[in-house]
C-alpha positions, 0 to 999 in steps of 0.5 A: 492363859485363860480362854476368856476373850477368844473370838470366832470370826467369819470372813465377809467377802463384801467388806473384805474384813473379818467380822466377829460373831457376838454371843459365842461362849464355847469354841472347840477348834478342830482336832488333828488326826492322821489315818493309818494303814495296817502293814503287818506282815508274817515277819513283823516283830514280836507278833505286833501289828505294824502301821504307817501314817496316811492322810491327815485330817482336821476333823470338825470344829464346833462353836456354841452361842447364845441364841439372842437376836439382840447380840448381832444375830450370829445364828442367822448369819451362820444358818445362812452359811449352812443353807448356802452349803458353800466353803467359807473362811472362819477364824478363831482369835485367841486372847494372848498378847500377840492375838494368835489365830487359827484360820480355816476353810470350812463347811457348816455340816450341822446346826442344833439348838437347845431350848431348856425350860429354865435356862438360856436358849443356845445354838451349836454349829459344827464345821467340817474343816477343809485342808490345813488350819493356818496358825498365826502368832499375831497379825500376819505371822504364819507359824 
């Protein structure tokens, strides 16, 4: 499956609806990680370290967008979220036949811009994911 057609959405609590942000051209969903604790003891097998799993983390998600006021001003919407410094609901909608999604609660932790001499201006937003990402296989089907 190709990624063309993937959407990045933000929950708008005033309209109680997901709003697609225009101009997004790159989406990197959060990578899942798990911490470890070293539990190596003097009697560990073969003189290799031994670990056990600890807390899970969804780390960070990032999106890149064309910085173009004519495309719905997604930069201003997300920059307002950054300035508010509050948890918001975001969603990635994939272009598969069932419109699978990754929904997450996040805080925007970084805003960056690129202004090259001979190319488009872009912006990148980094989201710290809070808790577990909810994956669905189409509308309302949680996996």
